Each structure stands twice: as structure tokens, then as C-alpha cells.
C-alpha positions as CSV (number, residue, x, y, z in Angstrom):
1,M,125.6,138.4,111.9
2,P,129.3,137.8,111.1
3,W,129.0,134.0,111.1
4,T,127.0,134.1,107.9
5,A,130.2,134.7,106.0
6,T,131.6,131.3,107.1
7,A,128.3,129.6,105.9
8,T,129.5,130.1,102.4
9,N,132.3,127.6,102.6
10,M,132.2,124.0,101.3
11,E,129.0,123.0,103.1
12,G,127.0,125.5,101.0
13,T,125.0,128.6,102.0
14,A,121.7,126.9,102.9
15,Q,123.3,124.1,104.9
16,G,125.8,126.4,106.5
17,T,123.2,128.9,107.6
18,M,121.3,126.0,109.3
19,S,124.4,124.9,111.0
20,L,125.2,128.3,112.4
21,P,123.5,128.0,115.8
22,I,124.9,124.4,116.1
23,V,128.6,125.4,115.7
24,P,129.0,129.1,116.6
25,E,132.2,128.7,118.6
26,R,133.9,126.5,116.0
27,S,133.0,128.9,113.2
28,L,134.4,131.8,115.3
29,L,137.6,130.1,116.0
30,F,138.0,129.0,112.4
31,L,137.3,132.6,111.2
32,I,139.8,134.0,113.7
33,A,142.4,131.5,112.6
34,L,141.8,132.5,108.9
35,L,142.1,136.2,109.7
36,D,145.2,135.5,111.8
37,G,146.8,133.6,109.0
38,A,145.9,136.2,106.4
39,D,147.3,138.9,108.8
40,D,150.6,137.0,109.1
41,E,150.9,136.6,105.4
42,S,150.2,140.3,104.9
43,Q,152.9,141.3,107.4
44,E,155.4,138.9,105.8
45,E,154.8,140.4,102.3
46,D,155.1,143.9,103.7
């Protein structure tokens, strides 16, 4: 369950976990965007 990681954002763990099945695609896209951004920063620093 990879989406559980996004549940720990501002919404809070309990609320986020309950919202997981409601917004799976959105969480995925958000996670991908975050990972993509971090990857870009890493490459720039390197």
C-alpha cells in the first residue's frame, strides 16, 4: 500500500487513510510529481 505514505500529509493520518479510496489517482499523481521534483533537484545538485 504505497498511498498510505501520502495519508500523512496536512489532512492527518486517520483522515488521509479514509480518503485513500476516494482519491487514489490524485494521490498517485501528487506522489509522482513530488518524486519527479525531488529527482530534478537531485540531478541539479549533482
